[in-house]
Backbone bond lengths (Angstrom), bond angles and torsions (degrees), N, CA, C in turn:
res aa  C-N    CA-C-N  psi(-1)  N-CA   C-N-CA  omega(-1)  CA-C   N-CA-C  phi
1 L - - - 1.447 - - 1.524 109.51 -
2 S 1.281 114.61 142.42 1.467 118.36 176.80 1.518 109.38 -125.07
3 R 1.312 113.72 147.86 1.454 119.41 178.41 1.522 109.93 -82.76
4 P 1.318 116.72 147.53 1.471 118.08 175.71 1.530 109.52 -65.21
5 R 1.315 114.84 139.79 1.464 119.76 179.93 1.516 110.59 -75.28
6 E 1.316 113.96 142.63 1.456 118.73 175.53 1.510 108.57 -79.83
7 K 1.324 115.35 140.83 1.457 119.38 176.75 1.521 108.88 -77.63
8 K 1.326 114.94 130.64 1.458 119.32 176.85 1.512 108.86 -84.58
9 K 1.307 115.21 139.64 1.453 120.21 178.22 1.521 108.87 -72.93
10 K 1.311 115.62 127.83 1.461 121.50 -178.72 1.523 109.09 -83.99
11 N 1.327 115.79 131.10 1.461 120.59 178.90 1.517 108.02 -115.14
12 N 1.329 117.23 106.78 1.458 121.72 -178.60 1.521 112.81 -93.73
13 S 1.311 118.12 3.39 1.460 119.30 -177.98 1.516 110.41 -78.97
14 S 1.329 115.27 166.17 1.465 120.10 -177.75 1.524 111.62 -92.07
15 H 1.311 117.77 16.27 1.456 120.66 176.77 1.522 109.77 -148.86
16 T 1.327 115.89 164.16 1.462 121.04 -179.76 1.516 109.08 -129.90
17 R 1.327 114.96 163.92 1.464 120.46 177.25 1.511 109.28 -85.16
18 R 1.323 115.86 130.25 1.465 121.30 173.23 1.518 107.31 -140.94
19 G 1.299 116.12 122.47 1.454 119.96 176.85 1.516 113.92 57.42
20 G 1.345 117.34 32.94 1.448 120.43 176.67 1.519 114.34 84.14
21 R 1.326 119.18 -3.79 1.462 119.37 176.99 1.522 109.00 -129.25
22 M 1.307 116.03 164.75 1.461 120.40 -176.48 1.526 110.36 -83.00
23 A 1.323 116.62 130.59 1.467 121.97 175.39 1.520 107.56 -107.39
24 R 1.309 117.18 124.66 1.461 121.08 -176.66 1.520 110.66 -91.01
25 Y 1.326 115.93 156.56 1.460 122.02 -178.74 1.517 111.56 -89.03
26 E 1.313 118.58 39.71 1.461 120.21 -175.97 1.519 113.10 -76.72
27 N 1.310 118.55 -15.36 1.461 120.44 -176.85 1.529 113.21 -109.66
28 L 1.324 116.76 17.39 1.456 119.04 177.93 1.521 109.85 -64.39
29 D 1.317 116.53 144.31 1.455 121.86 -179.93 1.523 109.15 -104.22
30 F 1.333 116.56 130.09 1.457 122.64 176.06 1.521 106.90 -115.79
31 P 1.340 118.93 93.59 1.465 121.52 -170.57 1.520 114.60 -63.99
32 Y 1.321 119.26 -24.17 1.463 120.77 -177.70 1.522 112.28 -105.64
33 C 1.302 117.34 14.39 1.459 121.76 -176.53 1.526 108.19 -132.85
34 D 1.329 116.94 100.81 1.462 121.87 -176.77 1.521 112.29 -70.37
35 E 1.322 114.83 162.37 1.463 122.30 173.81 1.521 109.46 -71.42
36 V 1.319 117.33 137.57 1.461 121.46 179.12 1.529 111.51 -70.15
37 S 1.330 117.20 -13.46 1.467 120.96 -179.76 1.525 112.43 -65.08
38 K 1.331 117.89 -10.46 1.465 119.21 175.86 1.527 111.01 -73.15
39 Y 1.343 116.10 -7.26 1.461 122.47 174.83 1.527 109.32 -112.37
40 E 1.317 115.88 143.36 1.463 121.91 174.74 1.521 108.00 -101.24
41 K 1.339 116.91 120.51 1.464 120.37 177.77 1.524 108.61 -71.64
42 L 1.334 116.09 128.41 1.460 121.38 -179.24 1.523 111.73 -100.40
43 A 1.330 117.30 -40.16 1.465 120.89 -178.83 1.521 109.74 -165.23
44 K 1.327 115.26 149.84 1.464 120.19 172.11 1.524 106.39 -82.72
45 I 1.327 117.15 124.99 1.461 119.93 -175.69 1.523 113.27 -114.12
46 G 1.319 117.64 -3.93 1.453 118.87 178.33 1.510 113.05 -178.27
47 Q 1.330 114.28 162.52 1.456 120.67 175.96 1.512 107.77 -150.77
48 G 1.302 115.20 137.49 1.456 120.53 178.42 1.508 110.18 -134.65
49 T 1.302 115.59 -168.52 1.458 121.83 -179.28 1.517 111.68 -63.22
50 F 1.336 116.78 -36.03 1.457 120.52 -171.77 1.515 114.39 -104.25
51 G 1.339 118.59 -2.30 1.455 117.74 -179.65 1.510 114.86 173.98
52 E 1.331 114.17 172.15 1.455 122.86 175.13 1.518 107.50 -107.55
53 V 1.338 116.59 148.42 1.458 120.61 -179.63 1.524 109.06 -122.86
54 F 1.332 115.03 133.05 1.460 121.98 -179.37 1.525 110.25 -122.86
55 K 1.329 115.94 142.74 1.459 120.29 167.14 1.520 104.95 -81.73
56 A 1.329 116.96 134.50 1.463 120.63 -176.49 1.523 109.89 -143.89
57 R 1.324 114.12 169.37 1.463 121.33 -179.55 1.517 108.33 -133.64
58 H 1.343 115.65 134.90 1.462 120.63 176.15 1.523 107.74 -67.66
59 R 1.314 118.01 128.07 1.470 122.18 -173.74 1.529 113.20 -65.31
60 V 1.322 118.96 -26.11 1.465 121.60 -178.38 1.526 111.66 -95.61
61 T 1.338 116.46 -50.89 1.470 119.94 -174.39 1.522 113.48 -87.60
62 G 1.327 117.42 -21.06 1.464 121.01 -177.32 1.519 113.78 80.84
63 K 1.334 117.39 0.99 1.465 121.15 -178.69 1.521 110.60 -64.30
64 K 1.336 116.55 134.40 1.463 121.98 177.46 1.528 108.65 -82.41
65 V 1.321 115.83 136.37 1.462 122.31 -179.81 1.520 109.53 -138.46
66 A 1.318 115.52 167.93 1.460 122.23 170.63 1.524 106.97 -110.69
67 L 1.330 116.23 127.02 1.467 122.03 177.69 1.519 108.24 -104.10
68 K 1.311 117.03 120.78 1.459 120.96 176.84 1.520 108.09 -106.65
69 K 1.325 115.40 111.38 1.463 121.00 178.92 1.522 108.60 -83.61
70 V 1.314 116.04 122.90 1.460 121.08 179.41 1.526 108.11 -77.51
71 L 1.331 116.44 119.72 1.463 120.41 179.74 1.522 109.84 -77.92
72 M 1.332 115.34 124.62 1.466 119.85 -177.50 1.528 112.03 -129.20
73 E 1.334 117.20 11.56 1.464 119.80 -176.76 1.521 112.96 -59.68
74 N 1.326 117.30 -37.06 1.465 120.84 -176.43 1.524 113.48 -96.18
75 E 1.326 116.66 6.14 1.464 120.13 -178.29 1.524 110.61 -81.26
76 K 1.318 115.54 127.55 1.461 120.56 177.03 1.527 111.11 -105.59
77 E 1.315 116.42 -17.84 1.461 121.58 -174.78 1.522 112.99 -107.28
78 G 1.323 118.60 21.70 1.455 120.37 179.34 1.509 112.45 96.77
79 F 1.328 115.85 -146.79 1.463 122.13 -176.16 1.530 109.98 -70.19
80 P 1.342 117.89 134.78 1.472 120.46 -176.55 1.536 112.60 -61.30
81 I 1.315 116.32 132.31 1.462 121.50 -179.70 1.520 110.94 -62.53
82 T 1.331 117.65 -32.48 1.468 120.33 178.98 1.522 110.77 -64.37
83 A 1.318 117.02 -38.09 1.469 120.80 178.07 1.524 110.40 -69.02
84 L 1.321 117.30 -39.58 1.470 120.52 177.16 1.525 111.21 -61.19
85 R 1.334 116.08 -42.46 1.468 119.81 178.29 1.522 110.88 -63.52
86 E 1.337 116.15 -44.23 1.467 120.26 179.61 1.529 110.77 -59.48
87 I 1.315 116.95 -45.84 1.468 121.40 -179.91 1.524 110.57 -61.85
88 K 1.322 116.49 -46.93 1.466 120.63 -178.37 1.527 111.14 -60.44
89 I 1.323 117.11 -46.25 1.466 121.03 -179.54 1.520 110.84 -65.23
90 L 1.336 117.17 -45.56 1.466 120.17 -177.67 1.525 112.39 -66.86
91 Q 1.319 117.91 -30.91 1.463 119.98 176.80 1.525 111.50 -68.86
92 L 1.316 116.84 -31.32 1.463 121.12 -179.41 1.524 112.67 -86.88
93 L 1.324 116.50 -30.82 1.455 121.85 -172.84 1.522 111.20 -90.56
94 K 1.303 116.22 112.81 1.467 121.69 176.63 1.523 107.43 -123.10
95 H 1.337 116.58 109.44 1.461 121.66 -178.03 1.516 108.40 -149.50
96 E 1.330 116.30 147.48 1.464 121.03 -177.11 1.526 112.84 -62.77
97 N 1.328 118.09 -22.43 1.464 121.22 -178.94 1.526 113.61 -100.88
98 V 1.314 116.66 9.38 1.469 121.58 177.32 1.520 107.69 -120.47
99 V 1.326 115.93 129.44 1.465 120.23 -178.41 1.530 109.87 -60.30
100 N 1.326 115.82 140.03 1.462 122.82 -174.90 1.531 111.63 -84.64
101 L 1.337 116.23 128.34 1.462 121.87 171.63 1.521 107.05 -82.76
102 I 1.332 116.86 112.32 1.463 121.87 -176.26 1.522 111.14 -78.37
103 E 1.330 115.65 -51.24 1.467 120.59 -177.59 1.518 109.87 -164.81
104 I 1.315 115.18 175.97 1.456 122.79 174.91 1.516 106.89 -118.61
105 C 1.339 116.28 130.08 1.468 121.45 179.86 1.519 109.55 -121.43
106 R 1.318 115.30 172.23 1.465 120.73 -176.91 1.519 110.91 -145.01
107 T 1.314 115.07 165.87 1.462 121.81 165.12 1.514 106.13 -114.04
108 K 1.307 116.29 152.72 1.463 120.02 178.20 1.523 110.32 -75.17
109 A 1.312 114.72 151.61 1.455 120.77 173.91 1.523 108.28 -75.24
110 T 1.322 115.94 124.85 1.462 121.43 -179.65 1.527 109.92 -134.70
111 Q 1.303 115.38 172.72 1.460 119.73 176.39 1.526 109.58 -62.63
112 Y 1.342 116.66 -35.80 1.463 121.72 -179.21 1.530 111.48 -59.06
113 N 1.330 117.78 -40.90 1.467 120.09 -179.32 1.535 112.06 -101.50
114 R 1.330 115.88 28.51 1.471 123.58 177.67 1.523 111.80 55.13
115 Y 1.341 115.51 37.00 1.459 123.22 176.80 1.528 112.76 60.61
116 K 1.329 114.84 30.26 1.465 120.77 174.79 1.519 107.77 -123.82
117 G 1.311 117.61 104.47 1.455 120.85 176.00 1.520 110.16 -68.48
118 S 1.318 116.00 164.24 1.462 121.28 179.16 1.519 110.18 -111.19
119 I 1.316 115.18 153.92 1.460 122.67 177.11 1.526 108.03 -113.87
120 Y 1.338 115.53 135.85 1.463 121.95 178.85 1.522 109.51 -124.35
121 L 1.328 116.37 136.00 1.456 122.04 170.33 1.521 106.28 -95.50
122 V 1.320 117.11 130.77 1.465 122.08 -177.16 1.526 108.32 -107.27
123 F 1.341 115.68 119.56 1.459 122.50 -177.69 1.519 110.58 -116.56
124 D 1.347 115.98 157.31 1.459 119.76 166.45 1.521 106.90 -58.31
125 F 1.331 117.05 142.96 1.461 120.52 -179.21 1.517 110.28 -84.30
126 C 1.327 116.64 132.60 1.470 123.14 175.34 1.525 107.61 -114.34
127 E 1.310 117.30 133.81 1.472 121.26 -179.13 1.522 112.45 -64.05
128 H 1.330 117.11 -31.93 1.465 120.94 -176.06 1.518 109.81 -124.62
129 D 1.332 115.05 154.33 1.461 118.72 173.91 1.526 108.35 -106.51
130 L 1.309 116.77 157.06 1.458 122.00 -175.02 1.526 111.81 -60.20
131 A 1.320 118.23 -42.32 1.469 120.91 -179.13 1.529 110.67 -60.58
132 G 1.325 116.84 -41.59 1.460 120.34 178.67 1.513 112.31 -64.76
133 L 1.324 117.00 -40.53 1.465 120.82 178.71 1.527 111.24 -67.23
134 L 1.325 117.04 -41.27 1.463 120.78 -179.83 1.521 112.09 -65.49
135 S 1.326 117.22 -32.42 1.466 120.53 -178.71 1.528 112.94 -82.61
136 N 1.324 117.65 -7.32 1.464 121.87 -179.25 1.528 109.46 -92.03
137 A 1.346 116.52 114.55 1.468 121.40 -178.15 1.527 112.10 -65.63
138 N 1.329 118.14 -21.91 1.466 121.65 -178.94 1.528 113.01 -78.47
139 V 1.318 117.44 -13.74 1.464 121.27 -179.55 1.522 108.65 -93.27
140 K 1.317 116.07 123.43 1.467 122.00 179.82 1.524 109.20 -108.88
141 F 1.312 115.78 133.25 1.458 121.64 178.23 1.519 109.50 -104.41
142 T 1.315 116.09 143.39 1.463 121.10 177.84 1.520 109.34 -126.40
143 L 1.307 115.19 159.62 1.468 120.33 177.27 1.497 110.83 -99.25
């Protein structure tokens, strides 16, 4: 005979109770996710429904990259499923005509950002975007 299992209360908040006060997850360690501060933001180059894009430079190597900040301000259910799909596809898809996802970086949760860290997708930097090239009559595409 087995006893029925008790249902555990699910806690979806970003903090827990400890000693009668709230302890925030600002010091969690993500060993496979570097700090985005290793890149210097040079300019904001775009914004869309799902994020902001910055031209940036790696502080050590000088390599130019594109940083896509995943917007999560309006998310109530955690990390956006659209961003998860994008990451999964880009990690699997390696092709000369598809921009390379180099890594995923983060910022720490602090009081300044209301204890919500940010996630950045780091891409190889491309001088032009596809929409701009398609709208330019001087650019000819071949098969």
